[in-house]
All heavy atoms as an XYZ file, in Angstrom:
813
protein
N     106.140    111.464     55.999
C     107.608    111.435     56.328
C     107.949    110.091     56.963
O     107.161    109.316     57.415
C     107.624    112.553     57.316
C     106.302    112.720     57.971
C     105.352    112.233     56.864
N     109.306    109.889     57.069
C     109.791    108.741     57.795
C     110.677    109.251     58.953
O     111.669    109.873     58.710
C     110.620    107.834     56.906
C     111.157    106.597     57.610
S     112.462    105.715     56.713
C     111.737    105.441     55.076
N     110.228    108.951     60.210
C     111.004    109.339     61.373
C     112.166    108.332     61.617
O     111.886    107.160     61.722
C     110.117    109.423     62.540
N     113.371    108.872     61.672
C     114.509    108.082     61.960
C     115.244    108.555     63.198
O     115.542    109.726     63.284
C     115.421    108.104     60.682
C     116.826    107.314     60.977
C     114.761    107.619     59.485
N     115.538    107.696     64.101
C     116.177    108.105     65.320
C     117.534    107.365     65.384
O     117.677    106.183     65.363
C     115.413    107.807     66.580
C     116.192    108.149     67.878
C     114.104    108.465     66.575
N     118.643    108.163     65.525
C     119.964    107.638     65.639
C     120.302    106.636     64.565
O     120.920    105.565     64.848
C     120.236    107.006     67.077
C     120.267    108.069     68.152
O     120.099    109.286     67.905
N     120.312    107.659     69.385
N     119.836    106.889     63.301
C     120.116    106.024     62.236
C     119.188    104.801     62.089
O     119.259    104.109     61.126
N     118.272    104.570     63.053
C     117.353    103.478     63.044
C     116.139    103.829     62.252
O     115.334    104.697     62.639
C     116.973    103.130     64.477
C     116.108    101.840     64.567
O     115.209    101.595     63.776
N     116.330    101.037     65.541
N     116.012    103.160     61.057
C     114.928    103.558     60.137
C     113.741    102.599     60.247
O     112.714    102.800     59.633
C     115.418    103.325     58.717
C     116.520    104.328     58.304
C     116.974    104.176     56.917
C     118.045    105.113     56.556
N     118.489    105.035     55.172
N     113.771    101.619     61.180
C     112.608    100.787     61.399
C     111.490    101.366     62.120
O     111.473    102.610     62.411
N     110.421    100.636     62.387
C     109.254    101.115     63.066
C     109.239    100.522     64.536
O     108.281    100.857     65.216
C     107.985    100.692     62.387
C     107.855    101.528     61.087
O     108.111    102.729     61.080
N     107.485    100.864     59.984
N     110.192     99.690     64.893
C     110.177     99.149     66.237
C     110.532    100.250     67.340
O     111.217    101.192     66.958
C     111.188     97.956     66.368
C     110.773     96.738     65.484
O     109.627     96.577     65.152
O     111.717     96.019     65.130
N     110.016     99.965     68.476
C     110.383    100.888     69.611
C     111.877    100.687     69.857
O     112.448     99.576     69.891
C     109.527    100.427     70.869
C     108.119    100.729     70.626
C     110.098    101.248     72.072
C     107.156    100.170     71.673
N     112.572    101.771     70.085
C     113.981    101.782     70.396
C     114.144    101.684     71.847
O     113.641    102.460     72.568
C     114.685    103.017     69.763
C     114.483    103.104     68.269
C     116.160    103.114     70.165
C     114.839    104.394     67.622
N     114.914    100.673     72.317
C     115.141    100.413     73.737
C     116.519    100.795     74.041
O     117.490    100.259     73.383
C     114.907     99.036     74.101
C     113.512     98.442     73.679
C     112.507     98.621     74.819
O     112.782     98.957     75.976
N     111.244     98.335     74.504
N     116.787    101.754     75.028
C     118.150    102.062     75.337
C     118.300    101.984     76.840
O     117.391    102.418     77.632
C     118.428    103.520     74.974
C     118.332    103.905     73.464
C     118.487    105.318     73.259
C     119.380    103.146     72.657
N     119.421    101.455     77.294
C     119.727    101.440     78.728
C     120.629    102.677     79.062
O     121.606    102.880     78.318
C     120.473    100.174     79.150
C     119.592     98.924     79.036
C     120.298     97.738     79.675
O     121.472     97.548     79.695
N     119.522     96.784     80.134
N     120.205    103.394     79.999
C     120.890    104.567     80.453
C     121.082    104.600     81.889
O     120.580    103.733     82.670
C     120.098    105.835     79.987
C     119.951    105.893     78.471
C     118.663    105.835     80.663
N     121.936    105.502     82.477
C     122.170    105.691     83.865
C     121.680    107.021     84.353
O     121.613    107.939     83.592
C     123.719    105.463     84.138
O     124.394    106.440     83.375
C     124.160    104.098     83.772
N     121.392    107.082     85.612
C     120.921    108.353     86.209
C     122.016    109.427     85.926
O     123.160    109.211     86.109
C     120.776    108.022     87.720
C     120.441    106.564     87.772
C     121.288    106.039     86.630
N     121.487    110.621     85.581
C     122.455    111.741     85.344
C     123.068    111.756     83.917
O     123.704    112.723     83.527
N     122.897    110.693     83.164
C     123.426    110.587     81.857
C     122.822    111.652     80.850
O     121.567    111.907     80.883
C     123.272    109.179     81.277
C     123.853    108.995     79.874
C     123.691    107.568     79.356
O     123.403    106.670     80.165
N     123.850    107.405     78.081
N     123.620    112.277     80.033
C     123.141    113.095     78.911
C     123.100    112.246     77.604
O     124.150    111.780     77.246
C     123.907    114.369     78.758
C     123.730    115.297     79.910
C     124.368    116.617     79.677
C     124.102    117.561     80.851
N     124.374    118.875     80.539
N     121.983    112.073     77.038
C     121.853    111.307     75.919
C     121.456    112.132     74.661
O     120.582    112.950     74.726
C     120.712    110.217     76.173
C     120.312    109.309     75.064
C     121.378    108.264     74.851
C     119.031    108.652     75.414
N     122.208    111.917     73.540
C     121.833    112.676     72.317
C     120.900    111.827     71.476
O     121.184    110.574     71.277
C     123.151    112.983     71.494
O     123.977    113.798     72.352
C     122.898    113.694     70.244
N     119.821    112.455     71.014
C     118.877    111.771     70.079
C     118.939    112.560     68.784
O     118.762    113.823     68.827
C     117.504    111.789     70.685
C     117.372    110.876     71.988
C     115.998    111.106     72.495
C     117.630    109.463     71.783
N     119.110    111.828     67.666
C     119.375    112.451     66.414
C     118.390    111.982     65.408
O     118.323    110.864     65.079
C     120.776    112.183     65.917
C     121.232    112.883     64.664
O     120.372    113.436     63.965
O     122.362    112.765     64.291
N     117.582    112.869     64.849
C     116.542    112.599     63.899
C     116.862    113.226     62.578
O     116.020    113.274     61.649
C     115.173    113.027     64.330
N     118.106    113.637     62.359
C     118.520    114.316     61.152
C     118.444    113.425     59.883
O     118.388    113.998     58.780
C     119.904    114.963     61.255
O     120.879    113.919     61.361
N     118.381    112.112     60.024
C     118.274    111.255     58.837
C     116.810    111.017     58.474
O     116.495    110.300     57.511
C     118.923    109.889     59.121
N     115.864    111.591     59.143
C     114.431    111.579     58.802
C     114.273    112.133     57.375
O     115.029    113.061     56.978
C     113.634    112.290     59.769
O     113.701    111.693     61.069
N     113.242    111.658     56.705
C     113.053    112.086     55.354
C     111.583    112.152     54.960
O     110.757    111.571     55.700
C     113.837    111.232     54.385
O     113.311    109.846     54.425
N     111.301    112.840     53.840
C     109.963    112.828     53.317
C     110.052    112.458     51.864
O     110.802    113.026     51.103
C     109.457    114.304     53.444
C     107.977    114.269     52.949
O     107.077    113.844     53.746
O     107.735    114.850     51.785
N     109.208    111.443     51.433
C     109.275    111.021     50.075
C     108.947    112.016     49.079
O     109.409    111.953     47.821
C     108.318    109.802     50.004
C     107.543    109.863     51.255
C     108.306    110.763     52.229
N     108.160    113.117     49.382
C     107.736    114.134     48.532
C     108.700    115.343     48.580
O     108.515    116.390     48.013
C     106.376    114.593     48.861
C     105.320    113.543     48.694
O     105.455    112.657     47.810
O     104.317    113.553     49.498
N     109.736    115.135     49.365
C     110.706    116.321     49.670
C     110.150    117.450     50.284
O     110.654    118.596     50.099
C     111.469    116.659     48.334
O     112.143    115.509     47.885
N     109.042    117.341     51.004
C     108.447    118.448     51.750
C     109.349    118.741     52.919
O     110.012    117.929     53.443
C     107.031    118.093     52.303
C     106.029    117.831     51.195
O     106.068    118.543     50.171
O     105.093    117.065     51.436
N     109.320    120.047     53.369
C     110.049    120.432     54.578
C     109.359    119.700     55.775
O     108.169    119.361     55.702
C     110.116    121.860     54.774
O     108.887    122.372     54.930
N     110.067    119.542     56.852
C     109.546    118.799     58.060
C     109.728    119.572     59.280
O     110.671    120.404     59.368
C     110.170    117.435     58.081
C     109.996    116.569     56.958
S     110.876    114.940     57.169
C     112.587    115.517     57.089
N     108.909    119.392     60.246
C     109.159    119.867     61.616
C     109.318    118.722     62.556
O     108.814    117.639     62.256
C     107.928    120.781     62.128
O     106.807    119.906     62.121
C     107.732    121.951     61.186
N     109.953    118.964     63.592
C     110.335    117.955     64.598
C     109.805    118.420     65.984
O     109.889    119.577     66.343
C     111.791    117.750     64.715
C     112.460    117.259     63.410
C     112.827    118.185     62.447
C     112.553    115.968     63.141
C     113.337    117.843     61.204
C     113.112    115.537     61.931
C     113.499    116.485     60.973
N     109.308    117.421     66.732
C     108.878    117.647     68.132
C     109.240    116.422     68.948
O     108.791    115.280     68.642
C     107.390    117.913     68.146
C     106.923    118.378     69.497
C     107.434    119.829     69.913
O     107.493    120.731     69.060
N     107.964    119.945     71.111
N     109.990    116.594     70.010
C     110.321    115.597     70.980
C     109.575    115.837     72.250
O     109.506    116.959     72.750
C     111.878    115.604     71.272
C     112.774    115.392     70.183
C     113.364    116.387     69.362
C     113.347    114.179     69.732
N     114.187    115.800     68.447
C     114.210    114.499     68.616
C     113.187    112.915     70.120
C     114.922    113.462     67.994
C     113.948    111.853     69.464
C     114.745    112.215     68.368
N     108.955    114.779     72.857
C     108.213    114.982     74.012
C     108.176    113.684     74.942
O     108.456    112.589     74.328
C     106.793    115.487     73.744
C     106.033    114.887     72.686
C     106.088    115.169     71.371
C     105.068    113.835     72.857
N     105.209    114.392     70.643
C     104.592    113.511     71.575
C     104.581    113.111     73.952
C     103.607    112.532     71.274
C     103.623    112.173     73.723
C     103.097    111.893     72.433
N     107.933    113.797     76.143
C     107.928    112.755     77.107
C     106.438    112.230     77.160
O     105.551    112.984     77.400
C     108.394    113.107     78.487
C     108.219    112.017     79.460
C     109.833    113.601     78.439
N     106.305    110.931     76.970
C     104.990    110.288     77.079
C     104.894    109.657     78.489
O     105.169    108.579     78.753
C     104.945    109.155     76.016
C     103.580    108.493     75.843
C     102.427    108.886     76.501
C     103.532    107.282     75.027
C     101.238    108.253     76.299
C     102.310    106.638     74.939
C     101.166    107.102     75.511
O      99.927    106.490     75.425
N     104.562    110.585     79.440
C     104.525    110.303     80.884
C     103.621    109.134     81.185
O     103.933    108.249     82.062
C     104.093    111.443     81.660
C     105.235    112.383     81.913
C     104.847    113.511     82.902
C     106.141    113.927     83.610
N     105.875    114.701     84.760
N     102.467    109.043     80.531
C     101.496    108.029     80.824
C     101.968    106.613     80.626
O     101.608    105.600     81.228
C     100.184    108.187     80.130
C      99.415    109.461     80.400
C      99.975    110.750     79.723
O     100.897    110.636     78.862
O      99.459    111.820     80.006
N     102.994    106.414     79.663
C     103.481    105.192     79.326
C     104.762    104.801     80.189
O     104.973    103.616     80.254
C     103.964    105.086     77.883
N     105.436    105.829     80.709
C     106.603    105.509     81.485
C     106.265    105.325     82.971
O     105.142    105.467     83.414
N     107.309    104.930     83.743
C     107.140    104.766     85.186
C     107.831    105.765     86.016
O     107.734    105.763     87.251
C     107.684    103.322     85.633
O     108.975    103.290     85.262
C     106.813    102.276     84.864
N     108.527    106.752     85.333
C     109.163    107.835     86.093
C     108.157    108.990     86.219
O     107.753    109.546     85.240
C     110.391    108.263     85.445
C     111.120    109.433     86.132
C     111.690    109.219     87.401
C     111.064    110.757     85.619
C     112.298    110.349     88.060
C     111.684    111.837     86.263
C     112.276    111.555     87.486
O     112.777    112.578     88.260
N     107.721    109.415     87.467
C     106.720    110.452     87.626
C     107.227    111.884     87.496
O     106.497    112.805     87.401
C     106.203    110.163     88.994
C     107.430    109.608     89.750
C     108.101    108.836     88.691
N     108.550    112.064     87.578
C     109.103    113.483     87.620
C     109.223    114.062     86.219
O     108.800    113.429     85.185
N     109.856    115.284     86.196
C     110.044    115.903     84.910
C     111.381    115.516     84.266
O     112.315    115.249     84.961
C     110.053    117.451     85.167
C     108.724    117.965     85.549
O     107.643    117.514     85.020
N     108.679    118.958     86.378
N     111.395    115.459     83.023
C     112.556    115.185     82.277
C     112.900    116.307     81.301
O     111.975    116.803     80.621
C     112.333    113.860     81.392
C     113.546    113.475     80.526
C     111.938    112.643     82.284
N     114.130    116.712     81.260
C     114.522    117.837     80.461
C     115.010    117.364     79.103
O     115.793    116.552     78.964
C     115.821    118.574     81.160
O     115.409    119.066     82.447
C     116.293    119.697     80.276
N     114.287    117.981     78.077
C     114.649    117.744     76.711
C     115.064    119.101     76.165
O     114.339    120.022     76.154
C     113.444    117.208     75.865
C     113.034    115.925     76.391
C     113.853    117.115     74.424
C     111.740    115.277     75.701
N     116.371    119.208     75.763
C     116.914    120.386     75.190
C     116.534    120.459     73.736
O     116.470    119.487     73.006
C     118.460    120.387     75.249
N     116.084    121.654     73.320
C     115.712    121.866     71.857
C     114.676    120.822     71.417
O     114.923    120.165     70.479
C     116.952    121.772     70.977
C     118.037    122.810     71.447
O     117.820    123.881     71.641
N     119.239    122.313     71.484
N     113.512    120.825     72.092
C     112.519    119.879     71.723
C     111.920    120.007     70.252
O     111.258    119.051     69.837
C     111.446    120.025     72.812
C     111.566    121.383     73.179
C     113.101    121.681     73.173
N     112.210    121.071     69.625
C     111.638    121.260     68.307
C     112.741    121.282     67.207
O     112.566    121.758     66.135
C     110.828    122.545     68.200
C     111.679    123.836     68.601
O     112.831    123.657     69.073
O     111.174    124.912     68.419
N     113.812    120.647     67.537
C     114.971    120.530     66.595
C     115.067    119.062     66.210
O     114.685    118.153     66.858
C     116.315    121.046     67.181
C     116.283    122.473     67.602
C     116.211    123.469     66.438
O     116.747    123.072     65.377
O     115.642    124.599     66.556
N     115.824    118.758     65.084
C     116.114    117.412     64.720
C     117.047    116.668     65.583
O     117.043    115.499     65.718
C     116.486    117.300     63.189
C     117.830    117.999     62.895
O     118.363    118.759     63.755
O     118.277    117.803     61.778
N     117.974    117.399     66.242
C     118.863    116.883     67.237
C     118.571    117.438     68.622
O     118.474    118.612     68.747
C     120.302    117.110     66.866
C     120.798    116.351     65.573
C     122.173    116.744     65.228
C     122.579    116.235     63.913
N     123.829    116.643     63.493
N     118.566    116.533     69.612
C     118.260    117.000     70.972
C     119.117    116.222     71.982
O     119.688    115.179     71.624
C     116.786    116.944     71.290
O     116.529    117.621     72.465
C     116.319    115.447     71.423
N     119.136    116.727     73.183
C     119.730    116.025     74.283
C     118.752    115.826     75.366
O     117.849    116.759     75.666
C     120.938    116.713     74.914
C     122.197    116.506     74.084
C     123.391    116.867     74.945
O     123.320    117.720     75.807
N     124.448    116.246     74.691
N     118.695    114.641     75.978
C     117.821    114.343     77.122
C     118.747    114.048     78.370
O     119.746    113.330     78.237
C     117.008    113.052     76.829
C     116.177    112.655     78.087
C     116.115    113.260     75.627
N     118.470    114.773     79.424
C     119.263    114.523     80.646
C     118.390    113.532     81.494
O     117.220    113.850     81.926
C     119.436    115.825     81.324
O     120.203    116.711     80.560
C     120.252    115.586     82.667
N     118.906    112.408     81.775
C     118.244    111.447     82.646
C     118.229    111.930     84.120
O     119.270    112.257     84.606
C     118.879    110.058     82.558
C     118.160    109.031     83.443
C     118.891    109.616     81.076
N     117.107    112.067     84.727
C     117.106    112.563     86.091
C     117.938    111.631     87.054
O     117.929    110.368     86.856
C     115.622    112.547     86.504
C     114.885    112.652     85.272
C     115.755    111.939     84.189
N     118.570    112.190     88.070
C     119.368    111.482     88.928
C     118.645    110.517     89.811
O     119.216    109.522     90.393
C     120.280    112.426     89.772
O     119.417    113.280     90.564
C     121.231    113.218     88.839
N     117.333    110.783     89.964
C     116.519    109.927     90.861
C     115.632    108.919     90.023
O     114.629    108.411     90.613
C     115.594    110.711     91.823
C     114.660    111.605     91.015
O     114.716    111.729     89.780
O     113.648    112.128     91.652
N     116.010    108.653     88.860
C     115.175    107.794     87.946
C     115.555    106.378     87.930
O     115.031    105.594     87.078
C     115.097    108.433     86.499
N     116.519    105.904     88.735
C     116.992    104.633     88.711
C     115.940    103.586     88.845
O     115.005    103.772     89.710
N     115.848    102.509     88.026
C     114.865    101.489     88.163
C     113.593    101.832     87.413
O     112.548    101.092     87.414
N     113.557    103.045     86.749
C     112.307    103.524     86.068
C     112.435    103.442     84.586
O     113.529    103.222     83.998
C     111.969    104.899     86.556
C     111.814    105.064     88.003
C     110.571    104.444     88.521
C     110.396    104.704     89.966
N     109.187    103.941     90.505
N     111.362    103.628     83.933
C     111.390    103.850     82.343
C     110.823    105.231     82.052
O     109.918    105.686     82.660
C     110.478    102.778     81.694
C     110.979    101.461     81.510
C     110.223    100.534     80.659
O     109.094    100.871     80.216
O     110.687     99.433     80.413
N     111.549    105.764     81.045
C     111.132    107.070     80.486
C     110.849    106.836     78.974
O     111.694    106.317     78.303
C     112.161    108.144     80.687
C     112.504    108.325     82.183
C     111.806    109.434     80.018
C     113.708    109.135     82.506
N     109.677    107.228     78.531
C     109.327    107.082     77.101
C     109.439    108.462     76.445
O     108.693    109.399     76.831
C     107.909    106.566     76.958
C     107.742    105.079     77.496
N     107.285    104.113     76.662
C     108.040    104.453     78.575
C     107.287    102.999     77.308
N     107.754    103.267     78.578
N     110.250    108.537     75.352
C     110.413    109.806     74.654
C     109.855    109.576     73.230
O     110.095    108.502     72.565
C     111.948    110.165     74.417
C     112.637    110.148     75.803
C     112.091    111.391     73.622
C     112.243    111.285     76.663
N     109.044    110.476     72.796
C     108.383    110.394     71.446
C     108.984    111.366     70.523
O     109.151    112.574     70.875
C     106.880    110.578     71.552
C     106.189    109.654     72.506
C     106.223    110.552     70.217
C     106.291    108.187     72.139
N     109.365    110.980     69.290
C     109.692    111.875     68.219
C     108.453    111.958     67.284
O     107.978    110.927     66.824
C     110.881    111.379     67.474
C     111.138    112.003     66.097
C     111.508    113.491     66.214
C     112.215    111.295     65.316
N     108.043    113.190     67.006
C     106.906    113.452     66.124
C     107.558    114.255     64.974
O     108.096    115.334     65.156
C     105.928    114.253     66.818
C     104.727    114.658     65.943
C     103.724    115.516     66.800
O     103.208    114.993     67.801
O     103.499    116.627     66.357
N     107.400    113.696     63.745
C     107.832    114.338     62.588
C     106.644    114.675     61.663
O     105.780    113.797     61.415
C     108.789    113.519     61.713
C     109.265    114.189     60.462
C     110.014    113.221     62.607
N     106.549    115.959     61.223
C     105.415    116.318     60.359
C     105.988    116.956     59.143
O     106.879    117.789     59.165
C     104.508    117.357     61.057
C     103.398    117.791     60.110
C     102.528    118.966     60.723
O     102.880    119.582     61.746
N     101.386    119.234     60.102
N     105.413    116.558     57.995
C     105.796    117.215     56.716
C     104.904    118.390     56.587
O     103.870    118.461     57.122
C     105.792    116.286     55.497
C     104.382    115.912     54.934
O     103.481    116.351     55.496
O     104.348    115.110     54.130
N     105.429    119.401     55.900
C     104.682    120.717     55.658
C     104.003    120.740     54.328
O     104.101    121.729     53.561
C     105.646    121.804     55.884
C     106.275    121.870     57.293
C     105.237    121.866     58.329
C     104.993    123.221     58.813
N     103.924    123.241     59.911
N     103.322    119.737     53.975
C     102.526    119.638     52.706
C     101.470    120.672     52.764
O     100.754    120.758     53.736
C     102.011    118.234     52.481
C     101.330    118.038     51.125
O     100.265    118.678     50.929
N     101.865    117.156     50.301
N     101.233    121.410     51.711
C     100.231    122.489     51.680
C      98.779    121.955     51.784
O      97.969    122.574     52.306
C     100.360    123.345     50.429
C     101.670    124.190     50.532
C     101.725    125.041     49.183
O     100.996    124.974     48.286
N     102.774    125.907     49.255
N      98.533    120.780     51.245
C      97.160    120.237     51.275
C      96.880    119.519     52.620
O      95.790    119.829     53.226
C      96.973    119.256     50.107
C      97.020    119.938     48.762
C      96.823    118.900     47.627
O      96.230    117.842     47.867
O      97.295    119.248     46.573
N      97.742    118.660     53.011
C      97.503    117.980     54.347
C      98.887    117.557     54.851
O      99.653    116.931     54.151
C      96.551    116.819     54.184
C      96.290    116.195     55.584
C      97.106    115.814     53.237
C      95.087    115.211     55.527
N      99.168    117.906     56.046
C     100.357    117.522     56.709
C     100.311    116.078     57.195
O      99.327    115.693     57.808
N     101.329    115.286     56.907
C     101.331    113.975     57.369
C     102.292    113.845     58.533
O     103.256    114.668     58.715
C     101.903    113.030     56.208
C     101.010    113.101     54.980
S      99.386    112.280     55.162
C      99.868    110.599     55.145
N     102.217    112.822     59.364
C     102.983    112.609     60.591
C     103.615    111.218     60.576
O     103.014    110.313     60.109
C     102.127    112.758     61.822
C     101.543    114.068     62.080
C     100.362    114.560     61.478
C     102.232    114.956     62.928
C      99.889    115.825     61.741
C     101.739    116.236     63.220
C     100.559    116.701     62.630
O     100.058    117.897     62.875
N     104.737    111.083     61.291
C     105.305    109.815     61.646
C     105.880    109.981     63.073
O     106.251    111.073     63.464
C     106.444    109.365     60.649
C     106.746    107.939     60.769
O     105.977    107.208     61.313
O     107.891    107.543     60.354
N     105.872    108.903     63.754
C     106.290    108.889     65.200
C     107.234    107.750     65.368
O     107.153    106.659     64.817
C     105.082    108.663     66.096
C     104.006    109.726     65.989
C     102.988    109.642     65.060
C     104.044    110.890     66.784
C     102.045    110.674     64.947
C     103.125    111.884     66.783
C     102.066    111.745     65.800
O     101.131    112.723     65.648
N     108.168    108.006     66.368
C     109.107    106.911     66.832
C     109.068    107.049     68.400
O     109.013    108.179     68.930
C     110.504    107.084     66.377
C     110.752    106.743     64.884
C     110.288    105.312     64.480
N     110.999    104.281     65.100
C     112.150    103.754     64.793
N     112.816    104.283     63.726
N     112.676    102.831     65.507
N     109.182    105.862     69.099
C     109.245    105.849     70.525
C     110.585    105.391     70.909
O     111.056    104.393     70.420
C     108.157    104.973     71.041
C     108.168    104.977     72.592
C     107.179    103.990     73.206
N     105.797    104.202     72.771
C     104.722    103.933     73.494
N     104.870    103.434     74.713
N     103.519    104.027     72.973
N     111.166    106.044     71.832
C     112.505    105.682     72.379
C     112.163    105.395     73.911
O     111.649    106.301     74.650
C     113.513    106.743     72.302
C     114.872    106.295     72.949
C     113.753    107.056     70.807
N     112.429    104.175     74.419
C     112.258    103.830     75.785
C     113.594    103.809     76.470
O     114.509    103.109     76.072
C     111.537    102.525     75.964
C     111.412    102.087     77.415
C     110.169    102.578     75.336
N     113.749    104.681     77.486
C     114.939    104.757     78.270
C     114.786    103.916     79.510
O     113.896    104.212     80.385
C     115.244    106.186     78.677
C     115.352    107.190     77.475
C     115.689    108.595     78.117
C     116.303    106.786     76.467
N     115.496    102.800     79.634
C     115.433    101.984     80.795
C     116.654    102.448     81.675
O     117.784    102.282     81.298
C     115.662    100.452     80.403
C     115.698     99.521     81.656
C     116.091     98.118     81.262
O     116.223     97.829     80.101
O     116.228     97.387     82.261
N     116.314    103.028     82.798
C     117.332    103.601     83.692
C     117.783    102.482     84.616
O     117.004    102.014     85.397
C     116.734    104.935     84.459
C     117.949    105.555     85.221
C     116.103    105.797     83.544
N     119.047    102.210     84.491
C     119.598    101.095     85.328
C     120.479    101.627     86.502
O     120.786    102.756     86.534
C     120.425    100.130     84.504
C     121.554    100.835     83.688
C     119.499     99.375     83.487
C     122.458     99.973     82.953
């Protein structure tokens, strides 16, 4: 599959500047599979890569569209969000990943 976030089809890390308390929509609905297999979506926080130690709320983490609420105490920190897309091929499921780095200003 090809994981696409907010229309960005590349493989580069997506860098976004956000503010504390902001609700951010992340959209993977343009993701695709060259074999036209159905796909599953999973959004998760990669805590080890970020600098914010607290919890981050991801609404609907298993949908193609989700919202992330930036914690109000996250100013000056980074939050790394991972999109994992898996195709549902019967023989072997393939994966693609995208990273979104939230720089909280």
